[in-house]
C-alpha positions as CSV (number, residue, x, y, z in Angstrom):
1,M,154.2,101.8,34.8
2,K,150.9,101.1,33.0
3,S,148.9,101.1,36.2
4,I,150.5,104.4,37.3
5,F,149.6,106.0,34.0
6,K,146.0,104.6,34.3
7,K,145.8,106.1,37.8
8,I,147.0,109.6,36.9
9,T,144.8,109.8,33.9
10,S,141.7,108.6,35.7
11,K,138.7,110.9,36.2
12,A,139.0,110.9,39.9
13,Y,142.7,111.9,39.8
14,V,142.3,114.6,37.2
15,I,139.4,116.2,38.9
16,S,141.2,116.2,42.3
17,I,144.2,117.9,40.8
18,L,142.1,120.5,39.0
19,V,140.1,121.3,42.2
20,L,143.3,121.5,44.3
21,F,144.9,123.8,41.7
22,Q,141.9,126.1,41.7
23,L,141.9,126.2,45.5
24,F,145.7,127.0,45.4
25,L,145.1,129.9,43.0
26,V,142.3,131.3,45.1
27,Y,144.4,131.2,48.3
28,L,147.4,132.6,46.4
29,F,145.3,135.5,45.1
30,M,144.0,136.4,48.5
31,Y,147.4,136.1,50.1
32,S,149.1,138.3,47.4
33,L,146.3,140.8,47.5
34,S,146.6,141.2,51.3
35,N,150.4,141.7,50.9
36,Y,150.1,144.4,48.3
37,V,147.0,146.0,49.8
38,P,147.3,145.6,53.6
39,V,143.9,147.0,54.1
40,V,142.5,143.9,52.5
41,Y,143.7,141.7,55.4
42,F,141.9,143.9,58.0
43,F,138.8,144.0,55.8
44,V,138.8,140.1,55.6
45,A,139.5,139.9,59.4
46,G,136.5,142.2,60.0
47,A,134.4,140.2,57.6
48,G,135.4,137.1,59.6
49,I,134.0,138.5,62.8
50,V,130.8,139.5,61.0
51,L,130.6,136.0,59.4
52,S,131.2,134.3,62.8
53,V,128.2,136.2,64.3
54,I,126.1,135.1,61.3
55,I,127.2,131.5,61.7
56,I,126.4,131.6,65.4
57,N,122.8,132.7,64.6
58,T,122.2,130.1,61.9
59,K,120.4,126.8,62.4
60,M,123.5,124.7,62.0
61,N,124.8,121.9,64.2
62,P,126.8,123.5,67.0
63,S,129.8,121.3,66.2
64,Y,129.7,122.5,62.6
65,K,129.5,126.1,63.7
66,L,132.6,125.6,66.0
67,S,134.7,124.2,63.1
68,W,134.0,127.1,60.8
69,I,134.4,129.8,63.5
70,F,137.7,128.3,64.6
71,L,139.0,128.4,61.1
72,I,137.7,131.9,60.3
73,L,139.0,133.5,63.4
74,T,142.4,131.8,63.5
75,V,143.3,132.1,59.8
76,P,140.9,134.8,58.4
77,L,142.2,134.8,54.8
78,I,141.8,131.0,54.4
79,G,138.8,130.7,56.7
80,V,136.6,133.4,55.2
81,T,137.5,132.4,51.6
82,T,136.8,128.7,52.3
83,Y,133.5,129.3,54.0
84,L,132.2,131.5,51.2
85,M,133.0,128.7,48.8
86,F,132.1,125.7,50.8
87,G,130.1,126.8,54.0
88,G,126.5,126.0,54.7
89,R,124.3,123.4,53.1
90,K,124.3,125.0,49.6
91,V,122.3,122.6,47.4
92,P,122.0,123.7,43.8
93,K,118.7,125.4,43.0
94,D,117.6,123.0,40.3
95,L,118.3,120.0,42.6
96,R,116.6,121.7,45.6
97,T,113.5,122.8,43.8
98,G,113.3,119.6,41.8
99,I,113.5,117.3,44.8
100,N,111.2,119.4,47.0
101,Q,108.6,119.6,44.2
102,L,108.7,115.9,43.8
103,S,108.2,115.5,47.5
104,L,104.9,117.3,47.1
105,N,104.0,115.0,44.2
106,K,104.2,111.8,46.3
107,Q,101.6,112.9,48.9
108,P,98.5,111.8,46.9
109,I,100.2,108.5,46.0
110,L,101.4,107.4,49.5
111,L,98.2,107.4,51.6
112,Q,98.4,106.2,55.2
113,D,95.7,103.7,56.1
114,K,94.3,104.3,59.6
115,E,94.4,100.7,60.7
116,P,98.2,100.2,60.7
117,M,98.8,103.4,62.6
118,Q,96.0,102.6,65.1
119,S,97.3,99.1,65.6
120,L,100.9,100.5,66.2
121,Y,99.6,103.0,68.7
122,E,97.8,100.2,70.6
123,V,100.7,97.7,70.7
124,C,103.7,100.0,70.9
125,P,103.1,103.7,71.8
126,R,106.9,104.2,71.8
127,S,107.3,103.2,68.2
128,F,104.1,105.1,67.2
129,K,105.6,108.4,68.3
130,I,108.7,107.9,66.1
131,S,106.6,106.6,63.3
132,N,104.2,109.5,63.5
133,Y,107.1,111.9,63.2
134,I,108.6,110.1,60.2
135,F,105.2,110.2,58.5
136,K,104.7,113.9,59.0
137,A,108.3,114.7,58.0
138,T,108.5,112.4,54.9
139,D,105.0,111.2,54.0
140,F,106.2,107.6,54.0
141,T,103.6,105.2,55.5
142,V,103.5,102.4,58.0
143,N,102.7,98.9,56.8
144,H,101.6,95.9,58.9
145,D,101.4,93.4,56.0
146,S,105.1,93.2,55.0
147,K,107.9,91.0,55.8
148,V,111.5,92.0,56.7
149,T,114.5,89.6,56.4
150,Y,117.8,90.6,58.0
151,Y,121.2,89.8,56.4
152,P,124.2,89.9,58.7
153,T,126.9,89.9,56.0
154,G,127.4,91.3,52.5
155,E,127.7,87.7,51.3
156,T,124.2,86.7,52.4
157,K,122.7,89.9,51.0
158,Y,124.5,89.4,47.7
159,K,123.2,85.9,47.4
160,A,119.6,87.0,48.1
161,L,119.9,90.0,45.7
162,M,121.2,87.7,42.9
163,E,118.3,85.3,43.4
164,A,115.8,88.2,43.3
165,L,117.4,89.7,40.1
166,R,117.2,86.3,38.3
167,G,113.5,86.1,39.2
168,A,112.7,89.5,37.9
169,E,109.8,89.6,35.4
170,K,108.7,93.2,35.0
171,F,111.2,95.8,36.3
172,I,114.4,96.3,38.2
173,F,115.5,99.5,40.0
174,L,119.0,99.9,41.4
175,E,120.4,102.9,43.2
176,Y,123.9,102.7,44.8
177,F,126.6,104.9,46.2
178,I,129.8,103.0,45.6
179,V,130.2,101.0,42.3
180,V,133.5,99.5,41.5
181,E,134.5,97.1,38.7
182,G,135.0,93.5,39.9
183,F,133.3,90.1,40.5
184,M,130.2,91.6,42.1
185,L,129.5,94.2,39.4
186,S,130.2,91.7,36.6
187,S,127.8,89.1,38.0
188,I,125.1,91.7,38.4
189,K,125.7,93.2,35.0
190,K,125.4,89.8,33.3
191,I,122.0,89.3,34.8
192,L,120.8,92.8,34.0
193,I,121.8,92.4,30.3
194,E,120.0,89.1,30.2
195,K,116.9,90.5,31.8
196,A,116.9,93.6,29.5
197,K,117.0,91.3,26.5
198,A,114.0,89.4,27.9
199,G,112.0,92.6,28.1
200,V,112.4,93.5,31.8
201,E,112.5,97.3,32.3
202,I,115.7,98.3,34.1
203,K,116.5,101.7,35.6
204,I,119.7,102.5,37.4
205,I,121.0,105.4,39.4
206,F,124.6,105.6,40.6
207,D,126.2,108.4,42.6
208,D,128.8,109.9,40.2
209,F,131.4,110.3,42.9
210,G,131.0,106.7,44.1
211,A,131.2,105.5,40.5
212,L,134.3,107.5,39.5
213,K,136.3,104.2,39.0
214,L,133.6,102.7,36.8
215,P,135.0,102.1,33.3
216,K,133.5,104.0,30.4
217,S,132.6,100.7,28.7
218,F,130.0,100.1,31.4
219,R,127.9,103.0,30.2
220,A,128.2,101.8,26.6
221,E,127.1,98.3,27.6
222,M,124.1,99.5,29.5
223,K,123.0,101.8,26.6
224,E,123.4,99.0,24.1
225,A,121.3,96.7,26.3
226,G,118.6,99.3,26.5
227,I,119.1,99.9,30.2
228,S,118.5,103.4,31.5
229,L,121.5,104.6,33.5
230,Y,121.8,108.0,35.3
231,F,124.6,109.4,37.5
232,F,123.6,111.6,40.4
233,N,125.2,115.0,40.9
234,P,128.1,114.6,38.3
235,V,131.5,115.4,39.8
236,R,133.1,118.4,38.0
237,P,136.4,120.2,38.6
238,L,134.7,123.1,40.3
239,L,135.0,124.7,43.8
240,A,131.4,124.0,44.7
241,I,129.9,122.9,48.1
242,Y,127.1,120.9,46.4
243,M,129.7,118.3,45.3
244,N,129.4,117.2,49.0
245,N,125.7,116.3,48.5
246,R,126.0,112.7,47.5
247,D,123.4,110.0,47.0
248,H,124.5,107.6,49.8
249,R,121.4,105.4,49.4
250,K,121.6,101.7,48.5
251,I,118.3,100.6,47.1
252,A,117.2,97.6,44.9
253,V,113.6,97.0,43.9
254,I,112.5,94.0,41.9
255,D,109.0,93.9,40.4
256,G,107.6,96.0,43.2
257,K,107.6,92.8,45.3
258,I,111.1,92.7,46.8
259,G,113.2,95.6,48.0
260,F,116.7,95.8,49.6
261,I,118.4,98.5,51.6
262,G,121.4,98.6,53.9
263,G,125.1,99.4,54.0
264,I,126.2,97.2,51.1
265,N,127.4,98.8,47.9
266,I,128.5,97.1,44.6
267,A,132.2,96.4,45.2
268,D,134.0,93.3,46.0
269,E,135.2,94.2,49.5
270,Y,131.5,94.3,50.6
271,I,131.2,90.6,50.0
272,N,134.8,89.9,51.1
273,K,136.0,88.8,47.6
274,I,138.9,91.1,48.3
275,K,140.4,92.3,51.6
276,R,140.9,96.0,52.1
277,F,140.4,96.6,55.9
278,G,140.4,93.0,57.2
279,H,137.0,91.3,57.3
280,W,134.2,93.6,56.0
281,K,131.2,93.3,58.4
282,D,128.1,94.7,56.8
283,T,124.3,94.4,57.0
284,A,121.2,94.7,54.9
285,I,117.5,94.0,55.0
286,K,115.0,92.6,52.4
287,I,111.5,93.9,52.4
288,E,108.6,91.9,50.9
289,G,105.0,93.1,50.6
290,N,103.3,96.4,50.2
291,A,106.0,98.3,52.0
292,V,108.1,97.8,48.9
293,F,106.0,100.5,47.1
294,S,107.6,103.1,49.4
295,L,111.0,102.1,48.1
296,T,109.6,102.2,44.5
297,I,108.4,105.8,45.1
298,M,111.7,106.6,46.7
299,F,113.7,105.5,43.7
300,L,111.3,107.0,41.1
301,H,111.3,110.2,43.0
302,F,115.0,110.6,42.2
303,Y,114.8,109.0,38.7
304,R,112.2,111.5,37.7
305,H,114.4,114.4,38.7
306,L,117.4,113.0,36.9
307,S,115.7,111.9,33.7
308,K,113.3,114.8,33.5
309,Q,110.7,112.2,32.4
310,D,107.1,112.2,33.3
311,I,106.9,109.1,35.5
312,H,103.5,107.7,36.5
313,F,104.3,106.2,39.9
314,L,101.1,104.2,40.2
315,D,102.1,102.2,37.0
316,Y,104.6,100.5,39.3
317,K,102.3,99.6,42.1
318,V,101.6,95.9,42.3
319,E,99.4,93.7,44.3
320,N,101.4,91.9,47.0
321,P,100.5,89.0,49.3
322,E,99.8,90.1,52.9
323,Y,102.4,88.9,55.4
324,L,100.5,88.6,58.6
325,D,102.1,88.6,62.1
326,E,105.3,90.1,60.8
327,G,105.1,93.4,62.7
328,F,105.3,96.9,61.3
329,V,107.8,98.5,58.9
330,Q,108.0,102.1,57.7
331,M,110.5,103.1,55.0
332,F,111.8,106.7,55.0
333,S,114.2,108.9,53.1
334,D,116.3,111.9,54.2
335,S,117.5,114.8,52.1
336,P,119.8,117.8,52.6
337,T,117.4,119.9,50.4
338,D,115.2,120.8,53.4
339,E,115.8,121.7,57.1
340,E,114.4,118.4,58.4
341,L,117.1,116.1,59.8
342,V,115.0,113.0,59.5
343,S,117.7,110.4,60.1
344,E,119.3,112.1,63.1
345,N,115.9,112.9,64.7
346,A,114.7,109.3,64.2
347,H,118.0,108.0,65.8
348,L,117.7,110.4,68.7
349,S,114.0,109.4,69.2
350,L,114.9,105.7,69.2
351,I,117.7,106.3,71.7
352,N,115.3,108.2,74.0
353,E,112.7,105.4,73.9
354,A,115.2,102.7,75.0
355,E,114.2,101.2,78.4
356,K,116.3,97.9,78.6
357,Y,119.0,98.0,76.0
358,L,120.3,99.9,73.0
359,Y,122.6,98.2,70.5
360,I,124.3,100.3,67.8
361,M,126.4,99.2,64.9
362,T,128.1,102.0,63.0
363,P,131.3,102.5,61.0
364,Y,131.8,106.1,62.4
365,L,131.0,107.5,65.7
366,V,131.4,111.2,64.9
367,V,128.6,112.5,67.1
368,S,127.2,115.9,68.0
369,H,126.8,117.2,71.5
370,T,123.1,116.3,71.2
371,M,123.8,112.7,70.2
372,M,126.5,112.4,72.9
373,T,124.0,113.7,75.6
374,A,121.3,111.2,74.4
375,L,123.7,108.2,74.6
376,T,125.3,109.1,77.9
377,L,121.9,109.9,79.4
378,A,120.5,106.5,78.3
379,A,123.5,104.7,79.9
380,K,123.2,106.7,83.1
381,S,119.5,105.9,83.3
382,G,120.3,102.2,83.4
383,V,119.9,101.3,79.8
384,D,122.4,98.7,78.5
385,V,124.1,100.8,75.8
386,R,126.6,98.9,73.5
387,I,128.2,100.3,70.4
388,L,130.1,98.3,67.8
389,V,132.6,100.2,65.7
390,P,135.6,99.1,63.5
391,H,139.0,98.1,64.8
392,I,140.6,98.5,61.3
393,P,139.3,101.8,59.9
394,D,138.9,102.9,56.3
395,K,139.7,106.5,57.2
396,W,142.3,106.9,59.9
397,Y,141.4,110.5,60.8
398,V,137.7,109.7,61.2
399,H,138.6,106.7,63.3
400,Q,140.7,109.0,65.6
401,V,137.6,111.2,66.1
402,T,135.6,108.1,66.9
403,R,138.1,107.1,69.5
404,S,138.2,110.6,70.9
405,N,134.6,110.0,72.1
406,Y,135.4,106.8,74.0
407,E,136.4,108.4,77.2
408,E,133.2,110.4,77.8
409,L,131.0,107.5,76.6
410,T,132.6,104.8,78.7
411,K,132.7,107.0,81.8
412,A,128.9,107.3,81.5
413,G,128.6,103.6,81.3
414,V,128.3,103.1,77.5
415,M,130.1,99.9,76.4
416,I,132.3,100.3,73.3
417,Y,133.5,97.4,71.2
418,E,135.9,97.4,68.3
419,Y,135.4,94.7,65.8
420,T,138.8,93.0,65.9
421,P,138.6,91.1,62.5
422,G,138.3,94.3,60.5
423,F,135.9,97.0,59.4
424,V,132.2,97.4,60.4
425,H,130.0,99.1,57.8
426,G,126.6,98.1,59.1
427,K,124.1,100.8,60.2
428,V,121.8,99.2,62.8
429,M,120.2,100.6,65.9
430,L,118.2,98.1,68.0
431,V,116.1,98.7,71.1
432,D,114.5,96.3,73.6
433,D,113.6,93.5,71.2
434,V,110.9,95.9,70.1
435,M,112.2,98.4,67.5
436,A,115.1,98.9,65.2
437,I,116.3,101.3,62.5
438,V,118.3,99.9,59.6
439,G,119.4,101.9,56.7
440,T,122.2,103.8,55.1
441,S,122.8,106.6,57.6
442,N,126.0,106.6,59.7
443,L,126.3,108.3,63.0
444,D,128.2,111.2,61.6
445,F,127.7,114.7,60.2
446,R,127.9,113.8,56.5
447,S,125.0,111.3,56.7
448,Y,122.8,113.6,58.8
449,Y,123.5,116.9,57.0
450,M,125.1,116.4,53.6
451,H,123.9,113.1,52.0
452,F,120.7,111.7,50.7
453,E,119.9,108.7,52.8
454,C,117.2,106.1,53.5
455,G,116.1,103.8,56.2
456,A,113.4,101.6,57.8
457,L,111.8,101.8,61.2
458,I,111.0,98.2,62.1
459,T,108.7,97.2,65.0
460,Y,107.9,93.8,66.4
461,S,109.3,92.0,63.4
462,K,110.7,88.5,63.7
463,C,113.9,89.7,62.2
464,L,114.7,91.8,65.3
465,M,115.9,88.6,67.0
466,D,118.2,87.9,64.1
467,M,119.7,91.4,64.5
468,K,120.2,90.8,68.2
469,K,121.8,87.5,67.7
470,D,124.2,88.9,65.0
471,F,125.1,91.9,67.2
472,L,125.9,89.7,70.2
473,A,127.9,87.3,68.1
474,S,129.9,90.2,66.7
475,L,130.7,91.3,70.2
476,E,132.3,87.9,70.9
477,V,135.0,88.6,68.4
478,S,135.5,92.2,69.4
479,Q,137.6,94.1,71.8
480,E,135.9,96.0,74.6
481,I,137.2,99.5,75.2
482,T,137.0,100.2,79.0
483,Y,137.1,103.6,80.6
484,E,140.6,102.8,81.9
485,S,141.9,101.8,78.5
486,A,140.3,104.9,77.0
487,L,142.3,107.1,79.4
488,K,145.6,105.4,78.3
489,V,146.3,107.7,75.3
490,H,149.7,109.2,74.5
491,P,149.6,113.0,75.0
492,L,150.6,113.7,71.3
493,V,147.8,111.3,70.1
494,R,145.4,113.1,72.5
495,M,146.4,116.5,71.1
496,G,146.0,115.2,67.6
497,R,142.5,113.9,68.3
498,M,141.5,117.2,70.0
499,L,142.6,119.1,66.8
500,L,140.7,116.6,64.6
501,N,137.7,116.9,66.8
502,V,137.5,120.6,66.1
503,F,136.9,119.8,62.5
504,S,134.9,116.6,63.1
505,S,131.7,117.9,61.6
506,V,133.4,118.6,58.2
507,L,135.4,115.3,57.9
């Protein structure tokens, strides 16, 4: 009884009820109005046609357009009303202008040396093209003096993170999407408080939606320890589309010398302390050297917006040892506040540059027509394309959309594997022993269009072989989905997937 009361009085539960109640009142009002004033229905239906024409002519993903047009034309009262409330990429003005202005501010700080770009062009023109695009789109630079270490599980990343936190002397920056009370958070919190008492500067950003289950006592503990804590895009009981714009990044920076990014959040399932969807398979990378400054800028960029403080970025730039013969690494961020789809474009570019093989690890395979075309074209061109996805999903409806793509992909020669032990949450794309992108972006609409994300383009690093070894080892415990097995789907399940696929871009 106590646990039930705690659940129904939680912030997440209360906000969900209030939002659904508001939505119910809006739909009820529109329905009642159309009954008492019939002309309203015809007006809304006409508005739906006009709105559909407008949507067709917008610069949206075609799948996203289809989802909204289908809803608007089939159920005008609900479709038109819902689109006006939630349609488009409506980022709040203060967030949009604040983030975009800060993007301008980082240009004179992140300066690209000619030597790394020239060297990259000479040794790997394929990667240079992608890198050049990322630099022009985000201003983040290429480094050839930094080291990248790959972690194939949440447990190994957690161990490395804890070691780095214990060694912190000057500052710690943490930015995470999901934060849940448990063993992992408690152990990190203990170190943070100890370091704060020792004079280490600590700044933290948590996404408010992902931290809804965080106890109120955590804020008080951080404040008492002198730790600066901000929550991105606070969740409020309002019918507002910008509530979909979440900070999906997972960043840790220690002393400007060590940085971490990847799929691993701060919750016990990520390190398999608890079991939610079988064995949790996740990945991360550690960056050492001058490339860490890009992560520092990335974090402070957000922190400055949230805190409204005047941050001098160069105060956090440190001298790092040069890691020679470790290849190239380029950090990058992606934001829904502009029209540049950096993560999707980088993924598409990497797919198009594959010559021998393309290995992809992703929790969701909710792909657009453009992405589907790129993947099938690569396979039909003779590239060994293999994709690893979960066998035990965290969201059944998204998993059904993922499975709805198996038939077309396997028919083209793409090899699909479901990770039998449980859930895959890693975000890795590896090409030809030469290039890889590791980060926080999933292969789905939300990551590409709605969330703030980050990643790293890695070229000729020694860690690429570790990624390949881990990927192939994961396939050994996975179930291959053949074209024949993809065809064997019950008609009702097929119909359900077809319906879900219509709305795949908004799931």
